[in-house]
C-alpha positions as CSV (number, residue, x, y, z in Angstrom):
1,M,-180.7,-90.4,-198.4
2,W,-177.0,-91.2,-196.5
3,T,-173.9,-92.6,-193.5
4,T,-170.1,-93.8,-193.2
5,L,-168.6,-96.7,-194.2
6,R,-164.9,-97.6,-194.5
7,K,-163.6,-101.1,-195.8
8,S,-160.2,-102.5,-196.0
9,C,-159.5,-104.5,-199.3
10,G,-156.3,-106.2,-199.6
11,R,-153.4,-103.8,-199.1
12,H,-155.9,-100.9,-199.6
13,F,-157.8,-98.2,-197.5
14,V,-160.8,-97.1,-198.8
15,R,-163.8,-95.0,-197.8
16,Y,-167.3,-94.6,-198.9
17,S,-170.9,-93.9,-197.2
18,Y,-174.0,-93.8,-197.9
19,R,-177.1,-93.0,-196.5
20,V,-180.9,-93.8,-196.9
21,S,-183.6,-91.0,-196.2
22,A,-184.0,-91.4,-192.1
23,D,-187.9,-91.1,-192.2
24,E,-187.3,-94.2,-194.3
25,I,-185.4,-96.6,-193.0
26,T,-182.2,-96.5,-190.8
27,P,-179.1,-96.9,-192.8
28,L,-176.0,-98.5,-192.5
29,D,-172.4,-96.7,-191.2
30,T,-169.5,-98.5,-191.0
31,I,-165.9,-97.3,-190.6
32,L,-162.6,-99.5,-190.5
33,P,-160.3,-98.3,-187.8
34,P,-157.1,-97.6,-189.1
35,D,-154.6,-99.5,-186.9
36,I,-156.4,-102.5,-187.9
37,G,-154.4,-104.2,-190.9
38,K,-151.9,-101.7,-190.1
39,K,-149.6,-103.7,-191.8
40,N,-151.5,-103.2,-194.9
41,L,-150.0,-99.4,-194.5
42,N,-146.9,-98.1,-196.5
43,S,-145.2,-97.4,-193.8
44,K,-144.6,-98.8,-190.0
45,D,-144.3,-95.1,-188.7
46,S,-146.4,-93.2,-190.9
47,P,-149.5,-94.4,-192.2
48,T,-149.7,-93.2,-196.2
49,Q,-153.5,-92.2,-197.6
50,S,-154.1,-94.4,-200.8
51,Q,-154.4,-92.6,-204.1
52,D,-158.2,-94.1,-204.1
53,E,-160.1,-93.4,-201.1
54,P,-163.7,-92.4,-202.8
55,N,-166.3,-91.7,-200.6
56,F,-169.8,-92.8,-202.1
57,D,-172.7,-91.2,-199.8
58,V,-175.8,-92.6,-201.5
59,D,-178.5,-90.9,-198.5
60,R,-177.1,-90.2,-195.4
61,D,-178.9,-90.8,-191.9
62,P,-177.2,-90.9,-188.4
63,E,-179.4,-94.0,-187.0
64,V,-177.2,-96.4,-188.1
65,G,-175.5,-99.5,-186.5
66,L,-171.9,-99.7,-187.2
67,I,-169.2,-102.5,-187.8
68,P,-165.5,-102.2,-188.3
69,C,-164.9,-103.7,-191.5
70,P,-161.2,-105.8,-191.2
71,P,-158.6,-106.7,-193.6
72,D,-158.6,-109.7,-194.9
73,E,-155.7,-112.2,-193.4
74,S,-156.4,-114.6,-190.7
75,S,-159.2,-114.9,-188.5
76,S,-157.4,-112.8,-185.9
77,E,-156.8,-110.0,-188.5
78,L,-161.0,-110.1,-189.0
79,G,-161.4,-108.8,-185.7
80,V,-162.4,-112.1,-184.1
81,N,-159.0,-111.8,-181.8
82,E,-159.0,-108.4,-181.3
83,P,-158.4,-106.6,-177.8
84,S,-161.9,-105.9,-176.0
85,S,-160.4,-102.8,-174.5
86,I,-158.0,-99.7,-175.6
87,D,-155.9,-98.0,-172.7
88,Y,-156.3,-94.4,-173.8
89,G,-154.1,-93.3,-171.1
90,D,-153.7,-93.3,-167.7
91,G,-154.1,-97.2,-167.0
92,E,-157.7,-96.8,-167.9
93,H,-159.1,-99.1,-170.3
94,Y,-162.3,-98.8,-172.1
95,R,-164.6,-101.6,-173.9
96,T,-164.3,-101.6,-178.0
97,D,-166.2,-104.5,-179.9
98,T,-164.8,-107.7,-182.1
99,L,-166.0,-108.3,-185.4
100,A,-168.3,-111.1,-184.2
101,D,-169.8,-109.0,-181.4
102,S,-170.3,-106.2,-184.1
103,I,-171.8,-108.6,-186.4
104,L,-173.9,-109.9,-183.8
105,I,-174.9,-106.5,-182.2
106,L,-175.9,-104.9,-185.8
107,L,-177.8,-107.7,-187.2
108,T,-179.8,-107.9,-183.7
109,L,-180.7,-103.6,-183.3
110,T,-180.5,-103.4,-186.8
111,A,-183.4,-105.4,-187.1
112,V,-185.4,-103.2,-184.5
113,Q,-184.5,-100.1,-186.1
114,R,-185.9,-101.4,-189.2
115,L,-189.4,-101.7,-187.9
116,I,-189.5,-98.9,-186.1
117,G,-188.4,-96.7,-189.2
118,F,-190.7,-98.5,-191.3
119,A,-193.5,-97.9,-189.1
120,R,-192.6,-94.3,-188.4
121,A,-192.4,-93.8,-191.7
122,I,-196.0,-95.3,-192.9
123,L,-197.0,-93.0,-189.8
124,F,-196.1,-89.8,-191.4
125,C,-197.2,-90.8,-194.9
126,R,-200.7,-91.3,-193.1
127,W,-200.1,-88.1,-190.9
128,L,-199.2,-85.9,-193.2
129,S,-200.5,-84.1,-196.5
130,P,-198.4,-84.6,-199.9
131,E,-197.2,-81.3,-200.0
132,Q,-196.1,-81.4,-196.3
133,L,-194.2,-85.0,-196.8
134,G,-192.5,-82.9,-199.7
135,L,-191.5,-80.6,-197.9
136,W,-189.9,-83.2,-194.9
137,D,-188.5,-85.1,-197.6
138,M,-186.3,-81.9,-199.5
139,S,-185.6,-80.8,-195.4
140,F,-183.9,-83.8,-194.7
141,G,-182.4,-84.2,-198.1
142,F,-180.8,-80.6,-197.3
143,L,-179.4,-81.5,-193.9
144,M,-177.9,-84.5,-195.1
145,L,-176.3,-82.6,-197.9
146,A,-175.1,-79.3,-195.7
147,A,-174.3,-81.4,-192.7
148,P,-170.8,-82.7,-194.2
149,L,-170.0,-79.6,-196.4
150,S,-170.7,-76.9,-193.6
151,V,-167.9,-79.0,-191.7
152,L,-165.8,-79.7,-194.7
153,S,-166.4,-83.4,-194.0
154,I,-163.2,-82.8,-191.1
155,P,-165.1,-85.3,-189.0
156,A,-164.2,-87.9,-191.3
157,V,-160.1,-87.9,-190.4
158,Y,-161.0,-89.6,-187.1
159,G,-161.6,-93.3,-188.7
160,R,-158.5,-92.6,-190.5
161,Y,-156.3,-90.8,-188.0
162,I,-157.3,-91.1,-184.6
163,E,-155.6,-94.3,-183.6
164,Y,-151.9,-93.1,-185.5
165,Y,-152.1,-89.8,-183.0
166,R,-153.2,-91.9,-179.9
167,K,-150.3,-94.0,-180.2
168,R,-148.4,-91.1,-180.4
169,G,-149.6,-89.4,-177.2
170,L,-151.6,-86.5,-179.4
171,M,-155.0,-87.8,-179.6
172,R,-156.1,-84.9,-177.2
173,T,-154.3,-82.3,-179.8
174,L,-155.9,-83.9,-183.0
175,V,-159.5,-84.1,-181.5
176,R,-159.4,-80.7,-179.5
177,R,-157.8,-79.0,-182.8
178,T,-160.8,-80.4,-185.4
179,T,-163.4,-80.2,-182.8
180,I,-162.9,-76.1,-182.9
181,V,-162.5,-76.0,-186.7
182,T,-165.6,-78.1,-186.9
183,T,-167.5,-75.9,-184.3
184,M,-166.6,-72.6,-186.0
185,T,-167.5,-74.0,-189.8
186,S,-170.7,-75.3,-188.4
187,I,-171.6,-71.9,-186.5
188,V,-171.0,-70.1,-189.8
189,A,-172.8,-72.2,-192.0
190,C,-175.7,-71.9,-189.5
191,L,-175.8,-68.3,-189.2
192,G,-175.7,-67.9,-192.8
193,I,-178.9,-70.0,-193.4
194,Y,-180.5,-68.4,-190.9
195,I,-179.5,-64.8,-192.5
196,F,-180.5,-65.8,-195.9
197,S,-183.3,-67.8,-194.9
198,P,-185.7,-66.6,-198.5
199,W,-182.5,-67.5,-200.7
200,F,-182.2,-70.9,-199.0
201,S,-186.1,-71.2,-199.3
202,H,-186.3,-70.8,-202.8
203,L,-182.9,-73.6,-203.5
204,I,-184.5,-76.2,-201.5
205,F,-188.0,-75.7,-201.7
206,G,-188.6,-73.5,-205.0
207,T,-190.3,-70.9,-203.6
208,S,-189.5,-68.2,-201.0
209,D,-192.4,-68.6,-199.0
210,Q,-190.8,-71.5,-196.6
211,A,-188.4,-69.1,-195.2
212,Y,-189.4,-69.9,-191.8
213,L,-188.8,-73.6,-192.0
214,A,-185.4,-72.5,-193.3
215,K,-184.8,-70.9,-190.5
216,Y,-185.8,-74.3,-188.6
217,L,-183.5,-76.0,-190.8
218,S,-180.7,-73.8,-189.7
219,V,-180.9,-74.8,-186.0
220,A,-181.8,-78.3,-186.9
221,L,-178.7,-78.3,-189.1
222,I,-176.4,-77.8,-185.2
223,M,-177.8,-80.8,-183.8
224,V,-177.4,-83.0,-187.0
225,V,-173.6,-81.9,-187.1
226,A,-173.0,-82.6,-184.0
227,A,-174.8,-86.2,-184.2
228,H,-172.5,-87.1,-187.4
229,Y,-169.5,-85.3,-185.6
230,F,-170.1,-88.3,-182.3
231,V,-171.0,-90.7,-184.8
232,A,-167.2,-90.5,-186.6
233,L,-165.8,-89.9,-183.4
234,L,-167.1,-92.9,-181.7
235,T,-166.8,-95.2,-184.6
236,A,-163.0,-94.6,-184.6
237,M,-162.7,-95.2,-180.8
238,R,-164.7,-98.9,-182.0
239,N,-167.3,-99.2,-179.8
240,V,-170.2,-100.7,-182.0
241,R,-172.2,-101.3,-178.7
242,Q,-172.6,-98.0,-177.7
243,L,-173.2,-96.7,-181.2
244,A,-175.5,-99.1,-182.0
245,L,-177.6,-98.2,-178.7
246,I,-177.3,-94.4,-179.7
247,H,-178.6,-95.2,-183.3
248,L,-181.8,-97.3,-181.8
249,A,-182.1,-94.3,-179.7
250,N,-182.2,-92.1,-182.4
251,S,-184.7,-93.9,-184.2
252,A,-187.0,-94.2,-181.3
253,L,-186.9,-91.1,-180.0
254,F,-187.5,-89.6,-183.8
255,A,-190.7,-91.7,-184.1
256,V,-192.1,-90.7,-180.7
257,F,-191.1,-87.2,-181.0
258,G,-192.6,-87.0,-184.6
259,A,-196.0,-88.8,-183.2
260,F,-195.8,-86.4,-180.4
261,L,-195.8,-83.3,-182.4
262,V,-197.8,-84.4,-185.0
263,L,-200.2,-84.9,-183.4
264,S,-200.5,-82.1,-180.6
265,W,-198.8,-79.3,-182.3
266,S,-198.9,-79.2,-185.9
267,D,-199.2,-81.5,-189.0
268,T,-196.6,-80.4,-190.8
269,A,-193.3,-80.8,-191.9
270,Q,-192.1,-78.2,-189.1
271,S,-193.2,-80.7,-186.7
272,I,-190.9,-83.6,-187.7
273,V,-187.8,-81.3,-188.3
274,V,-188.0,-80.4,-185.0
275,A,-188.7,-83.8,-184.1
276,Y,-185.5,-85.1,-186.0
277,A,-183.3,-82.0,-184.3
278,M,-184.5,-82.9,-180.6
279,A,-183.6,-86.9,-181.5
280,C,-180.1,-85.7,-182.7
281,C,-179.9,-83.3,-179.5
282,I,-180.5,-86.1,-176.8
283,T,-178.7,-88.8,-178.8
284,S,-175.4,-86.2,-178.9
285,L,-175.7,-85.6,-175.3
286,W,-175.6,-89.4,-174.9
287,S,-172.4,-89.4,-177.0
288,L,-171.1,-86.5,-175.4
289,W,-171.3,-88.3,-171.7
290,Y,-169.4,-91.4,-173.0
291,V,-166.4,-89.0,-174.6
292,R,-166.1,-87.3,-171.6
293,R,-165.2,-90.5,-170.1
294,V,-162.4,-91.4,-172.7
295,W,-161.2,-87.8,-172.7
296,R,-160.3,-87.7,-169.0
297,G,-158.4,-90.8,-169.6
298,L,-156.0,-89.0,-171.9
299,P,-152.5,-88.0,-170.9
300,K,-152.8,-84.3,-169.7
301,V,-149.7,-83.3,-171.2
302,E,-148.8,-84.3,-174.9
303,K,-145.9,-83.9,-176.9
304,S,-146.1,-80.6,-179.1
305,L,-147.6,-80.7,-182.7
306,G,-147.5,-77.9,-185.2
307,H,-150.2,-76.9,-186.9
308,W,-148.8,-77.1,-190.1
309,K,-147.8,-80.8,-189.5
310,L,-151.2,-81.8,-188.5
311,W,-152.9,-79.8,-191.1
312,S,-150.9,-80.8,-194.1
313,K,-151.6,-84.4,-192.9
314,L,-155.5,-84.1,-192.7
315,I,-156.5,-81.1,-195.3
316,P,-155.6,-83.7,-198.6
317,F,-158.1,-86.6,-197.0
318,F,-160.7,-84.3,-195.8
319,V,-160.9,-82.5,-199.1
320,W,-160.9,-85.6,-201.0
321,V,-164.1,-86.8,-198.9
322,T,-165.7,-83.7,-199.3
323,I,-166.0,-83.8,-203.0
324,T,-167.0,-86.9,-203.2
325,D,-169.8,-86.6,-200.3
326,L,-170.9,-83.6,-202.7
327,L,-170.9,-85.8,-205.6
328,A,-172.9,-88.8,-204.1
329,N,-175.2,-86.5,-202.0
330,L,-176.0,-84.9,-205.5
331,F,-176.4,-88.1,-207.4
332,A,-179.2,-89.2,-204.5
333,I,-181.6,-86.0,-204.0
334,V,-181.0,-84.6,-207.5
335,D,-184.2,-86.0,-209.2
336,R,-186.5,-83.9,-206.3
337,Y,-184.2,-80.9,-207.1
338,M,-185.0,-81.0,-210.2
339,I,-188.7,-81.5,-209.1
340,V,-189.0,-78.5,-207.3
341,H,-187.7,-76.1,-209.7
342,Y,-188.8,-77.9,-212.8
343,S,-192.1,-79.4,-212.5
344,L,-195.1,-77.5,-214.2
345,G,-197.5,-78.6,-211.4
346,D,-197.2,-78.5,-207.3
347,G,-193.3,-79.9,-207.0
348,L,-193.6,-80.0,-203.0
349,A,-196.9,-82.6,-203.8
350,E,-195.2,-84.5,-206.1
351,V,-191.6,-84.9,-203.7
352,G,-194.4,-86.1,-201.3
353,Q,-195.8,-88.5,-203.8
354,Y,-192.5,-89.7,-204.8
355,H,-191.5,-89.9,-201.2
356,S,-194.0,-92.7,-200.8
357,S,-193.0,-94.6,-203.5
358,R,-189.6,-94.6,-201.9
359,I,-190.0,-96.3,-198.6
360,I,-189.9,-100.0,-198.9
361,P,-187.6,-100.2,-202.1
362,L,-185.1,-98.1,-199.8
363,L,-185.7,-100.4,-197.2
364,M,-184.8,-103.7,-199.2
365,I,-181.7,-101.5,-200.7
366,S,-180.2,-100.9,-197.0
367,I,-180.7,-104.9,-196.2
368,A,-178.7,-105.1,-199.7
369,L,-175.9,-102.9,-198.5
370,L,-175.4,-104.2,-195.0
371,L,-175.0,-107.8,-196.2
372,G,-172.5,-106.4,-199.2
373,G,-170.5,-104.9,-196.3
374,I,-170.3,-108.4,-194.9
375,I,-169.1,-110.0,-198.0
376,T,-166.2,-107.4,-198.4
377,P,-163.6,-109.2,-196.3
378,H,-164.1,-112.8,-197.9
379,L,-163.4,-111.5,-201.2
380,S,-160.3,-109.5,-200.2
381,R,-158.9,-113.0,-198.2
382,D,-159.4,-115.0,-201.4
383,W,-157.8,-112.0,-203.2
384,E,-154.7,-111.6,-201.3
385,A,-154.2,-115.3,-200.8
386,G,-153.6,-115.3,-204.6
387,N,-157.1,-117.0,-205.6
388,Q,-158.4,-114.4,-207.9
389,R,-160.7,-116.7,-209.7
390,R,-162.3,-117.7,-206.5
391,A,-162.8,-114.3,-205.4
392,K,-164.6,-113.3,-208.7
393,Q,-167.1,-116.2,-208.3
394,R,-167.9,-115.3,-205.2
395,L,-168.8,-111.8,-206.2
396,M,-170.7,-112.9,-209.1
397,L,-172.8,-115.7,-207.5
398,F,-173.6,-113.2,-204.4
399,L,-174.7,-110.7,-207.3
400,K,-176.9,-113.1,-208.6
401,L,-178.5,-114.3,-205.5
402,L,-178.7,-110.7,-204.0
403,G,-180.0,-109.5,-207.1
404,F,-182.6,-112.6,-207.2
405,T,-183.7,-112.3,-203.6
406,L,-184.3,-108.4,-204.6
407,F,-186.3,-108.9,-207.2
408,T,-188.4,-111.6,-205.8
409,G,-189.3,-109.1,-202.6
410,S,-190.2,-106.4,-205.3
411,V,-192.7,-109.1,-206.8
412,L,-194.1,-109.6,-203.9
413,V,-194.0,-106.1,-202.7
414,L,-195.8,-105.2,-206.3
415,I,-198.2,-107.8,-205.9
416,A,-199.2,-106.2,-202.7
417,S,-199.2,-102.6,-203.2
418,P,-202.6,-102.0,-203.5
419,L,-203.3,-102.5,-199.9
420,L,-200.2,-100.4,-199.3
421,F,-201.2,-97.9,-200.8
422,S,-205.0,-98.0,-200.3
423,F,-204.7,-99.1,-196.9
424,A,-201.8,-98.1,-195.2
425,F,-201.3,-94.8,-196.8
426,E,-205.1,-93.9,-197.0
427,G,-205.6,-93.9,-200.7
428,K,-203.6,-90.3,-200.6
429,F,-200.7,-91.1,-202.9
430,D,-202.0,-92.3,-206.4
431,A,-199.3,-90.8,-208.3
432,G,-197.0,-92.8,-205.8
433,R,-198.2,-95.8,-206.7
434,E,-197.9,-95.4,-210.1
435,V,-194.2,-94.8,-210.2
436,F,-193.8,-97.5,-207.9
437,P,-192.6,-100.2,-210.3
438,L,-189.9,-97.8,-211.5
439,T,-188.8,-96.7,-208.1
440,L,-188.0,-100.5,-207.3
441,T,-186.1,-101.1,-210.8
442,Y,-183.9,-98.3,-210.1
443,C,-183.5,-99.2,-206.3
444,I,-182.2,-102.6,-207.2
445,W,-180.1,-101.5,-210.0
446,F,-178.4,-98.7,-207.4
447,G,-177.8,-101.8,-204.9
448,M,-176.5,-103.7,-207.4
449,T,-173.7,-101.0,-208.4
450,L,-172.6,-100.8,-204.9
451,I,-172.1,-104.6,-204.4
452,S,-170.3,-104.3,-208.0
453,Q,-168.2,-102.0,-206.8
454,N,-166.5,-104.6,-204.6
455,Y,-164.3,-105.7,-207.4
456,L,-162.9,-102.5,-207.9
457,F,-162.1,-102.4,-204.0
458,C,-160.0,-105.6,-204.6
459,M,-158.3,-104.0,-207.6
460,E,-157.6,-101.0,-205.6
461,K,-159.3,-98.8,-208.1
462,A,-161.9,-97.4,-206.0
463,R,-161.5,-94.2,-206.9
464,L,-163.0,-95.2,-210.6
465,G,-166.2,-95.9,-208.9
466,S,-166.7,-92.3,-208.4
467,L,-167.4,-92.2,-212.5
468,A,-170.3,-94.2,-212.1
469,L,-172.2,-91.8,-210.1
470,L,-171.0,-88.7,-212.1
471,V,-172.2,-90.0,-215.3
472,G,-175.4,-90.9,-213.5
473,L,-176.1,-87.5,-211.8
474,V,-175.3,-85.6,-215.4
475,V,-177.8,-88.1,-217.3
476,N,-180.3,-87.5,-214.3
477,V,-179.7,-83.9,-214.5
478,V,-179.9,-83.7,-218.3
479,L,-183.0,-86.4,-218.7
480,N,-185.0,-84.4,-216.1
481,I,-184.9,-81.0,-217.5
482,V,-186.4,-82.9,-220.6
483,L,-188.6,-84.8,-219.4
484,L,-190.2,-83.3,-216.3
485,P,-191.8,-80.6,-218.7
486,I,-193.7,-83.4,-220.2
487,W,-194.5,-86.2,-217.8
488,G,-194.1,-84.6,-214.7
489,L,-193.5,-87.1,-211.7
490,M,-193.2,-90.1,-213.9
491,G,-190.3,-88.5,-216.3
492,A,-188.3,-87.4,-213.3
493,V,-188.6,-91.1,-212.3
494,V,-187.9,-92.2,-215.4
495,A,-184.7,-89.9,-215.8
496,T,-183.2,-91.3,-212.2
497,T,-184.1,-94.8,-213.5
498,V,-182.3,-94.4,-216.6
499,A,-179.3,-92.8,-215.0
500,N,-179.2,-95.7,-212.0
501,F,-179.2,-98.2,-215.3
502,L,-176.5,-96.2,-216.7
503,A,-174.3,-96.4,-213.4
504,L,-174.4,-99.9,-213.2
505,L,-173.7,-100.3,-216.9
506,V,-170.5,-98.1,-216.4
507,M,-169.7,-100.0,-213.3
508,S,-169.8,-103.5,-214.8
509,L,-168.0,-102.0,-217.8
510,L,-165.0,-100.7,-215.7
511,N,-165.1,-104.1,-214.0
512,W,-165.0,-106.0,-217.4
513,S,-161.9,-103.4,-218.4
514,L,-160.1,-104.9,-215.4
515,G,-161.0,-108.5,-215.7
516,F,-164.2,-109.3,-214.1
517,R,-166.2,-110.5,-217.0
518,L,-169.7,-111.3,-216.1
519,D,-171.5,-114.6,-217.4
520,L,-174.9,-114.8,-218.7
521,G,-176.7,-116.1,-215.6
522,T,-175.4,-112.4,-214.1
523,C,-176.4,-110.1,-217.0
524,I,-180.2,-112.0,-216.5
525,V,-180.1,-111.3,-213.3
526,L,-178.7,-107.6,-213.6
527,I,-181.4,-106.8,-216.5
528,V,-184.3,-108.6,-215.2
529,P,-185.7,-105.9,-212.6
530,V,-186.9,-104.0,-215.7
531,L,-189.9,-105.9,-216.2
532,L,-191.0,-105.1,-212.8
533,I,-192.6,-101.9,-215.3
534,F,-194.6,-104.3,-217.1
535,G,-196.6,-105.4,-214.1
536,P,-196.7,-107.8,-211.3
537,W,-197.8,-111.0,-213.1
538,V,-195.5,-110.2,-216.2
539,S,-192.6,-109.9,-213.6
540,L,-193.9,-113.2,-211.2
541,A,-193.4,-115.1,-214.9
542,A,-189.9,-113.9,-215.3
543,L,-189.4,-115.0,-212.0
544,A,-190.6,-118.5,-212.2
545,S,-189.1,-118.6,-215.3
546,I,-185.2,-117.8,-213.5
547,A,-186.1,-120.1,-210.8
548,V,-186.6,-123.1,-213.1
549,A,-183.6,-122.6,-215.1
550,T,-181.6,-122.2,-211.5
551,V,-182.5,-125.6,-210.8
552,Y,-182.4,-127.7,-213.9
553,S,-179.6,-126.0,-215.6
554,N,-176.4,-124.0,-215.3
555,W,-177.7,-121.1,-217.1
556,I,-178.3,-119.0,-214.3
557,I,-175.6,-120.5,-211.6
558,S,-172.7,-122.3,-213.1
559,H,-170.9,-125.6,-211.7
560,E,-168.5,-123.9,-210.0
561,Q,-170.5,-121.2,-208.1
562,R,-172.9,-124.6,-207.2
563,E,-169.8,-125.5,-205.6
564,I,-169.0,-122.3,-203.6
565,M,-172.5,-122.4,-202.4
566,L,-172.3,-126.5,-200.9
567,E,-169.3,-125.6,-199.1
568,T,-171.1,-122.2,-197.9
569,V,-174.0,-124.5,-196.6
570,Q,-171.6,-127.4,-195.5
571,H,-169.6,-124.9,-193.4
572,Y,-172.5,-123.9,-191.5
573,Q,-173.6,-127.5,-190.9
574,D,-170.7,-128.1,-189.4
575,R,-170.4,-125.3,-187.1
576,V,-174.1,-126.0,-185.8
577,S,-173.6,-129.6,-185.3
578,G,-170.2,-128.8,-183.5
579,L,-172.2,-126.5,-181.5
580,F,-174.5,-129.4,-180.2
581,R,-171.8,-131.7,-179.5
582,K,-170.9,-129.1,-177.2
583,R,-174.3,-129.4,-175.2
């Protein structure tokens, strides 16, 4: 499932990433350039790396629109008045995008990406058998796990340091040396996968019979690494327009190539892997064309920079990113690995059934994460202004509104699930339909866990967020070992649901220990998704009860939170009225 997100919260610069399976939805990849908010760094000349720079990688996908998430002070620091171009040397200026432009571009193109990704996922489910769909799911999961590991997450340093070295006339040196190392490590990794393809086939698919597919993955990995590399580099250059177009092109090309190869060549996972590799290859060439323009504008002669001086600064950063990437990616895919290795039935077919149940839940969560990325600077602004109480109330209100919205959507989808699984999926995924309520439940909890982490960002305790994923990962593995032999696919999904609930619980307890006390309404909204497992009508009754309580009492939304809502509504009414007055 995942891609990279960076945020600035107060004086604290943090990085985390998440992914959502490429054939299911398109993910969000957001990076804060280091020069925005540089006054928050400890030193004017040397940006010190914070001790808390975790990375939550929750299902990675290179087809995402990106926004630079700014610091949290004035409107100019929010990126509204950022310069629209950067001089990379020799007097040539290259366009960058302001925060306002970025959000508009992101929202517009992300909507198109979602439609393409959803249609593609439906078609793949219709055309592929459960076993072949399971092979593709495991293939993609492996690519997203192996891509950052094969390059030691070195491209992640661009978002943190490229502006630092550019201002010192050393950007060419930074990019050249890191590119050489990235290329070498990725080639070694791909050759290793190709040579030991039977072993990797058993690791990925639970059988050595898919060694040929493992060889395809070794070639595809090169393309995926290249795509991720250029995403990191272009994001650091802050050209959201180019990135959004590239991600949209990746999604569209993947859909077109996938449909063509499945219908004309082979209706197997092999066709999907080749299609994805082709899409990554073409978008990488597009990215290369743009980067070459910037590269030619860089100073040809640069200052001397010793290798030790460069790598001693970069190594601590990308080593931490690699560790946290691994932890988060394992959290995302461990249940499917447990299925293929410990299920008593056809593990790959069960993964394919599981895949069908996750398409819509992950689509909903991607929207939640998109909204969550937008609220962070506002919370941070209140926090740095000394209004911590207001920041807490806004986060609590956002959790309630988001949780209620996701629960409402889940109830509606659950009611329509017979149409989805019987018509859209042609009745091939009955097991997927059986676990669908649980999948909806844990995806809501997962999204709420990531949104809750915003409080740790504001408290500058972001590293503690990794503890929640670690607890969830361990619990998931242990419960899968116990439940998979007994209940099969249902046991794996139950284990994942419990693991996500415990991750949310740990995150809430961490926030509680740091002063974020959840009120009754927030607790209700966090717990109510469990009612989805009792069917759509019980869930609908609960939804109606919450709606009535929200309107006629302060149990769900407090008086103070209602005032915040009214202020927000009034603000946008004034803006709309102002636009009409100008006309």
